[in-house]
Every structure is written in structure tokens, then in C-alpha cells.
C-alpha positions in Angstrom: 6.9 -37.4 4.2 9.5 -37.2 5.7 11.2 -40.5 5.8 13.5 -40.1 9.0 9.5 -39.6 10.8 8.9 -43.3 8.8 9.1 -45.6 12.0 10.0 -48.7 9.7 13.8 -49.9 7.5 15.0 -50.9 4.9 16.7 -53.9 5.2 19.7 -55.4 3.4 19.3 -58.9 3.4 16.5 -60.8 2.1 14.5 -63.0 4.9 15.2 -65.8 5.4 12.3 -68.4 3.9 11.2 -65.5 1.6 11.9 -67.2 -2.1 9.0 -64.9 -3.9 10.9 -61.6 -5.5 7.6 -59.5 -4.6 7.7 -60.8 -0.5 12.1 -60.9 -0.3 11.7 -57.6 -2.1 8.4 -56.1 -0.3 9.7 -56.9 3.0 13.7 -56.0 2.9 11.9 -52.3 1.5 9.7 -52.2 4.5 6.0 -52.3 2.4 5.2 -55.6 4.4 5.6 -57.7 7.7 5.7 -61.2 7.7 4.1 -62.4 11.3 2.7 -66.2 10.1 3.8 -68.0 7.2 0.8 -66.7 4.8 0.4 -63.6 6.4 1.3 -59.9 6.4 1.0 -56.8 7.6 0.6 -53.7 6.0 3.0 -50.7 6.5 2.5 -47.5 5.8 4.8 -47.5 2.5 2.4 -50.5 1.5 -0.7 -49.5 3.0 -0.3 -46.2 0.6 -0.2 -49.2 -2.6 -2.8 -50.9 -1.6 -4.7 -48.2 -1.0 -4.1 -46.5 -5.0 -4.7 -49.8 -6.2 -8.0 -50.2 -4.4 -8.7 -46.9 -5.4 -8.3 -47.4 -9.4 -10.3 -50.5 -9.1 -13.2 -48.8 -7.0 -13.4 -46.4 -9.8 -14.1 -49.7 -12.8 -16.0 -51.0 -10.9 -18.4 -47.7 -10.3 -18.0 -47.0 -13.9 -19.7 -49.5 -14.9 -22.3 -49.8 -12.0 -20.8 -51.2 -9.2 -22.1 -50.1 -5.9 -19.7 -50.3 -3.5 -21.4 -52.7 0.1 -19.5 -54.8 3.0 -20.6 -58.6 4.0 -19.6 -60.1 7.1 -16.0 -62.0 7.1 -17.6 -64.4 9.6 -20.2 -66.7 8.1 -23.2 -69.1 9.4 -22.5 -73.0 8.7 -26.1 -72.8 7.7 -25.5 -70.8 4.8 -22.8 -73.3 3.5 -24.7 -75.9 3.9 -27.4 -74.6 1.6 -25.1 -74.4 -0.9 -23.8 -77.9 -0.3 -20.5 -76.0 0.1 -19.6 -76.6 4.5 -17.5 -79.6 3.4 -16.5 -79.5 0.5 -14.6 -76.9 0.3 -11.8 -77.6 1.4 -9.1 -74.9 2.0 -12.6 -73.3 4.5 -11.7 -72.0 7.8 -13.9 -73.4 10.3 -14.3 -73.3 14.2 -17.2 -73.3 16.7 -18.0 -70.8 18.9 -17.3 -70.6 22.8 -20.0 -69.9 24.0 -22.6 -71.8 22.1 -22.5 -75.1 19.6 -22.6 -72.7 16.4 -20.0 -73.1 14.0 -18.9 -70.7 11.9 -16.5 -70.0 8.4 -14.3 -67.5 7.9 -14.6 -66.2 4.3 -13.0 -67.0 1.6 -15.9 -65.9 -0.8 -19.0 -64.4 -0.5 -21.7 -66.2 -2.3 -22.7 -68.2 0.3 -24.0 -64.1 1.6 -24.6 -62.4 -1.0 -27.3 -64.6 -2.8 -29.8 -64.2 0.4 -28.9 -60.7 0.6 -30.6 -59.8 -2.4 -33.5 -61.9 -2.1 -34.3 -59.0 0.4 -34.2 -56.9 -2.3 -35.1 -58.7 -5.5 -38.6 -59.0 -5.9 -39.2 -57.5 -9.9 -38.4 -57.7 -12.9 -38.2 -53.8 -12.3 -35.7 -54.4 -9.2 -32.7 -55.7 -12.8 -30.1 -55.3 -12.9 -27.9 -54.4 -10.1 -24.2 -55.3 -9.5 -22.9 -54.8 -5.8 -19.5 -55.3 -5.3 -17.5 -55.0 -2.4 -13.0 -54.9 -1.1 -12.4 -56.5 2.0 -9.7 -59.3 3.4 -10.7 -63.0 2.9 -9.8 -66.4 4.1 -8.4 -69.4 2.5 -6.3 -72.1 4.6 -4.4 -73.3 2.0 -2.5 -76.6 2.4 0.6 -75.1 1.3 1.3 -70.9 1.5 4.3 -69.6 -1.0 5.0 -67.2 -3.6 4.8 -63.7 -1.1 1.6 -62.5 -1.9 1.0 -64.2 -4.5 -1.0 -66.9 -2.7 -1.2 -66.5 1.3 -4.5 -67.5 3.9 -5.4 -63.8 4.6 -5.3 -61.8 1.8 -7.6 -58.5 0.2 -9.9 -59.4 -2.9 -12.4 -57.5 -4.4 -15.8 -59.3 -5.9 -18.1 -58.2 -7.6 -21.9 -60.2 -8.3 -23.9 -59.0 -10.9 -27.9 -59.9 -11.3 -29.9 -59.8 -13.7 -33.0 -61.3 -15.3 -31.6 -63.4 -17.8 -28.7 -64.8 -19.6 -28.8 -62.5 -22.8 -28.9 -59.5 -19.9 -25.6 -61.7 -18.4 -24.1 -62.1 -21.5 -24.1 -58.2 -21.9 -22.3 -56.9 -18.6 -19.9 -59.7 -19.1 -18.3 -57.7 -22.0 -18.3 -55.0 -19.7 -16.8 -56.1 -16.7 -14.0 -57.9 -19.0 -13.2 -54.3 -20.1 -13.2 -52.6 -17.3 -10.5 -55.7 -16.3 -8.8 -54.5 -19.2 -8.6 -51.7 -17.6 -7.6 -51.9 -14.5 -4.7 -53.5 -15.0 -3.9 -50.8 -17.4 -3.5 -48.6 -14.8 -1.8 -50.8 -12.5 0.7 -50.9 -15.2 1.3 -54.6 -16.4 -1.8 -54.4 -19.1 1.0 -55.1 -21.5 1.5 -58.6 -19.6 -1.7 -59.7 -18.9 -3.1 -61.8 -21.2 -7.8 -62.9 -21.7 -7.2 -66.4 -20.5 -9.9 -69.1 -21.5 -10.4 -71.5 -18.6 -13.3 -74.1 -18.3 -16.9 -73.2 -17.1 -17.8 -76.2 -15.1 -21.2 -77.1 -15.9 -22.3 -74.2 -16.2 -20.4 -72.3 -19.7 -18.5 -72.9 -22.0 -15.7 -70.9 -20.6 -14.6 -68.9 -17.6 -12.0 -66.5 -18.2 -9.4 -65.2 -15.8 -6.9 -62.7 -16.8 -3.3 -64.0 -15.7 -0.2 -61.9 -16.3 3.0 -63.5 -18.0 5.8 -63.6 -15.5 8.5 -66.0 -13.9 6.2 -66.6 -10.6 3.3 -67.6 -11.7 2.2 -70.7 -10.9 0.1 -71.0 -13.6 0.9 -72.1 -17.7 -0.7 -71.2 -19.9 -0.6 -71.1 -24.0 -0.4 -67.3 -25.8 -2.1 -66.6 -29.0 -0.6 -64.1 -30.2 -2.5 -63.9 -33.5 -5.2 -62.8 -31.0 -3.3 -61.5 -27.5 -5.6 -64.4 -25.4 -4.3 -66.9 -23.3 -5.9 -70.3 -22.9 -5.6 -72.5 -19.4 -3.3 -75.7 -19.0 -7.4 -77.4 -18.8 -8.5 -76.1 -21.3 -5.1 -77.0 -24.3 -5.7 -80.6 -22.6 -9.3 -80.5 -24.6 -8.1 -79.1 -27.6 -5.4 -77.5 -28.6 -5.9 -74.3 -30.8 -7.1 -71.4 -29.6 -10.5 -70.4 -28.7 -10.5 -67.4 -30.7 -9.0 -67.9 -34.1 -8.3 -71.2 -34.6 -4.5 -70.5 -34.4 -2.4 -73.8 -33.1 0.7 -72.3 -32.5 0.7 -70.8 -29.3 2.8 -70.4 -27.5 3.8 -71.9 -23.3 4.3 -69.2 -20.9 3.9 -69.5 -16.9 1.4 -66.9 -15.5 0.2 -64.6 -12.4 -3.4 -65.3 -12.1 -4.6 -61.9 -11.2 -8.3 -61.8 -12.1 -10.8 -63.7 -12.6 -15.1 -63.6 -13.9 -18.0 -65.8 -14.5 -21.0 -66.5 -15.2 -22.5 -68.2 -12.8 -26.1 -68.4 -13.7 -28.5 -69.9 -11.8 -25.9 -71.4 -9.2 -26.5 -70.0 -6.2 -29.6 -68.6 -6.5 -31.4 -72.1 -6.4 -30.1 -72.8 -3.3 -31.5 -69.6 -1.6 -34.2 -69.6 -4.2 -33.5 -66.3 -5.1 -36.4 -65.8 -7.9 -38.8 -62.6 -9.5 -41.5 -61.9 -10.8 -41.5 -60.9 -14.6 -43.8 -58.3 -16.6 -46.1 -61.6 -16.2 -45.5 -62.2 -12.6 -44.4 -65.8 -13.4 -41.5 -66.2 -11.0 -38.2 -66.8 -12.7 -35.0 -67.4 -11.1 -32.1 -65.0 -10.6 -28.9 -65.3 -13.3 -26.1 -64.4 -11.8 -22.5 -63.4 -12.5 -18.9 -63.1 -10.0 -15.8 -61.3 -10.9 -12.9 -61.6 -9.2 -9.7 -59.2 -8.6 -7.7 -60.2 -5.6 -5.8 -56.6 -4.3 -2.8 -57.8 -2.7 -1.7 -60.5 -5.6 -2.3 -57.8 -7.5 0.1 -55.7 -5.6 2.6 -59.1 -5.8 2.2 -59.8 -9.4 2.9 -55.9 -9.9 6.4 -56.1 -8.1 7.4 -59.6 -9.8 6.8 -57.4 -13.0 8.7 -54.6 -12.4 11.9 -55.1 -10.7 16.0 -55.3 -11.0 19.1 -56.3 -9.1 18.4 -53.0 -7.1 14.5 -53.4 -5.9 11.4 -52.6 -7.1 10.0 -50.4 -10.1 6.7 -49.5 -9.5 4.0 -48.0 -11.6 3.6 -44.3 -11.3 -0.4 -45.0 -10.5 0.6 -47.0 -7.5 3.7 -45.9 -6.2 3.6 -45.1 -2.5 4.9 -41.3 -3.6 5.6 -40.1 -7.0 8.9 -38.8 -6.1 12.0 -39.7 -3.7 13.7 -36.3 -2.8 17.0 -37.4 -1.4 19.5 -34.3 0.7 23.0 -34.7 0.3 25.0 -32.5 3.2 23.7 -30.6 5.9 24.7 -27.1 4.3 21.8 -28.2 1.6 18.5 -28.8 4.3 17.7 -25.3 3.5 17.6 -26.2 -0.5 16.1 -29.6 0.5 13.4 -28.1 2.8 12.6 -25.3 0.6 11.7 -27.9 -2.4 10.0 -30.0 -0.5 7.6 -27.4 0.9 7.4 -26.4 -3.1 6.5 -29.9 -4.3 4.2 -30.5 -1.4 1.5 -27.6 -2.1 2.4 -27.2 -5.5 -1.3 -26.8 -7.1 -2.6 -26.0 -4.1 -5.1 -23.0 -3.4 -4.7 -20.9 -0.8 -7.7 -22.4 1.1 -5.8 -26.4 0.5 -9.0 -27.6 -1.7 -8.1 -28.2 -5.2 -4.8 -30.8 -5.1 -3.0 -32.2 -2.7 0.3 -31.4 -4.6 2.5 -33.8 -5.7 3.7 -36.7 -3.3 7.1 -36.7 -1.9 9.2 -38.8 0.1 11.6 -36.6 1.2 14.8 -38.6 3.2 16.5 -35.9 5.7 17.7 -38.6 7.4 20.7 -37.1 9.2 22.9 -40.6 9.9 22.8 -42.4 6.7 25.4 -41.9 4.6 24.4 -40.9 0.4 25.3 -44.6 -0.8 22.4 -46.0 2.1 20.2 -43.2 0.5 21.0 -44.6 -3.3 20.3 -48.3 -2.3 17.9 -47.0 0.0 16.1 -45.1 -2.9 16.4 -47.7 -5.3 15.1 -50.6 -2.9 12.0 -48.5 -2.5 11.6 -48.3 -6.1 9.7 -44.7 -6.1 9.4 -43.3 -10.1 11.9 -40.3 -9.7 14.6 -39.2 -7.6 15.5 -35.5 -6.8 19.3 -34.7 -5.3 20.3 -31.6 -4.0 24.5 -31.9 -3.1 27.1 -29.8 -3.7 27.3 -30.9 -6.6 23.7 -29.4 -7.7 24.9 -26.2 -7.6 21.7 -24.6 -8.0 19.8 -26.6 -10.2 18.1 -30.4 -9.0 19.4 -33.8 -10.3 16.6 -35.4 -11.8 16.2 -39.6 -12.9 13.7 -42.1 -13.0 13.3 -45.5 -11.3 14.0 -46.6 -14.8 16.2 -45.3 -16.6 19.7 -45.1 -15.7 20.9 -42.0 -17.1 20.7 -38.7 -14.4 20.4 -34.6 -16.0 19.8 -31.0 -13.9 16.7 -29.4 -14.6 16.1 -25.9 -13.0 12.9 -26.2 -10.8 11.0 -24.3 -13.3 11.5 -27.5 -15.6 11.8 -30.1 -12.7 7.9 -28.6 -11.9 6.7 -29.2 -16.0 8.4 -32.8 -15.9 6.8 -33.7 -12.6 3.1 -32.5 -13.8 3.4 -34.1 -17.4 
């Protein structure tokens, strides 16, 4: 992509009223734009990151049997009354139609929709187990939005629901989902700083589990067991001050961002909707459920909180908007830069263009921008590899990784080897 054609621009100053690092950097670098408190527009660079996060999550959910659906954002009052949550869910956006007396909610979650939906298709033990997921924007009327993408009124979320004949089958799938979540966070570049965290299971099970990423920007206090590499959240510590896995009492207090959670719902949402199946003997039994959530936009913000320095964002390669930021210095070098841009963008393609999409390149071809502005923007945007062609590089290309301090000169062959390995 040519940077001269990118309709967004970077900003030198952090926006007023944004205290969170993720919001400051993402707005300055042109990834998002704030509409109102807790509501952001995702701009072209931001959408590229979001789509990569989405694809990682989708792949891992499909790998554990998930089938993708898309449920309505608009939800009828009756469904929420059926579970008793219409008047008790504090963050629910509620409104009445202009043309009737019907009341609706904007979906903050989808248990009230998925359970009656599943009832249409789950009739027998032969129909179980079933795993369905969606990736969609959600709405919560948060009393106090803060921390940029970490807590908003509108956000993107993946929710997976599983349906089982019994708790044993739920337990087995729960462990698969747990591993899939680790895969997501590892692939997104924050696996080393993300901990499986024991949380209260409420009245349904002893524990539920959160996935907490260590960060000073986090709202949650967690207690890390370095022996087991698990953590315990504050409400569990108040009940027992030891690691649930090994009994270790020497837990380290940290701040964490909750980037995901998994929960054994059991029959909490089956019972209100009479979601049942007939077993081998024809006896009706309640379907057992689990739910598994990841906030995509929160994950994006968390990646920035974990990966940045005083100059800007440091994206992991797996979710970066582009792999390479090519900077052309001096009009005399434009032909060389254009040639390298074409080489990188088409590298690995067949003549029909069907094999590989080539190396993703953001080409800073701007004529009016100074060298200093181009370098500052490259650091702010945070693409993994910076390439420079200038008078000083001669017949070679300067390459520098965003998370490293030193640059070096390489020829085109070595450059391609570095970028594809």
C-alpha cells in the first residue's frame, strides 16, 4: 500500500482526555478514531490488525470444532425476561420502538439468543455435542468507560457456546477450549505475559477461568504462582490465599488485563428456555452448556499496552498491519524504491497471482515528508521491519527490526531470505 494514498495521517500529540497508552498511540498512529467516550472508529490500519486478530481466533475456534454463525445485535425484551436479567443486567442498553410498544436491548452477550436458537436443532443425544461461535460487535452501557480499547461501550467480541449431553463431556471440551485460548494468545504475541487465572465459578462450579495479561494498565489485581504459571484473581484470594494448583502460598501480586474468559454454564440458560434432548432411552434431559469469550478490540489494546516504547507501537508480526515499512528518501531513489516495492509485493506469486499474496508492504512514498518525519512515523506505527533506500545505502537496502536498535545493509537476495524465514 502506498502511504501517500492512505487517507489517515499520524498526529504528533496525544489526544486530550485519553490517559491509556493504547488509546494515545492507536489514535496518534492512525489506527482508530474516537467518536464518543468508549466508542471508536477502526481506520484502515486498525482494520488490518483487527482482521488478523479475528482470523487467528477463527482458526483456533474451527480447530476445536466451532461452527461460525452471526446472531442479531437487536434482542427482544421477552428473551431477557425469560432468564430474569432484563431488570438486573446493569449495563444493558434498553429502548422502546418508535412504532410500537415493543422493547429491545442491544446485545451485550448472547446467552438469551443462543439457547432458544439451539432448541430448534438439538432434539436428541445424536445432535450433541455442538459448538457454535460468532465474532460480532457488542454494546454495554458502562458507567465509566476508560482505558481506551480495554473498556468501551461498543466493542468486538468472539463468543463460543458449547452444548453437551452431560458434565463429563463439557469438562473434556472445556480443556480443549483452554488450550485453544493459549494458542490464540501465543499467536497474537502476548502468550508469555498471559496467565490462566482462577476466578469464581459462582453457584455453578468451583472455578471459572480468565486469561489475564500482565500490564500496569490492567484493572484487575491477580496473584501469580510462578511455580505453576497460573494466577488467582482477587476474589479467590479473599477465600483462600494459596495457589489452587499446587498450594503455593508465595504468590506475587500483579495487575492484569482480562483478555478472555471461559465458563461452565451447565444448565443456567438451558432451564429457562426448556432446552432439552432425549437420551438413548428416550428420557428427556437438560442440555449442559459452556461459554468462552475473547474481546478482539480489548486484545488489540492489550497488545499495544504490552508492546510499545517511547517512540510508538511495536506490533508482533502475526497481527501487524504490514510486515514491512519501506521508506524512500530522495526523489532520485524513487525508481529503486518502486522496483523493490513491486518485488516484495509480488514475491512468491505464480503468474496467475494465485499462490501467495506476497510480502505486505506499506511504502512511504510521500514527497512532502522529511526523512525525520518518515522515521518518526515508522516508529509510531510500529511495523516489524523498516527498510530504507537512500543515497547512503548505495546498491543495498537498510533493514532494521522495530524491536531492535541496530540497522544493517543487505542486498536484495539476503533481504528476501530474511523476510520469508
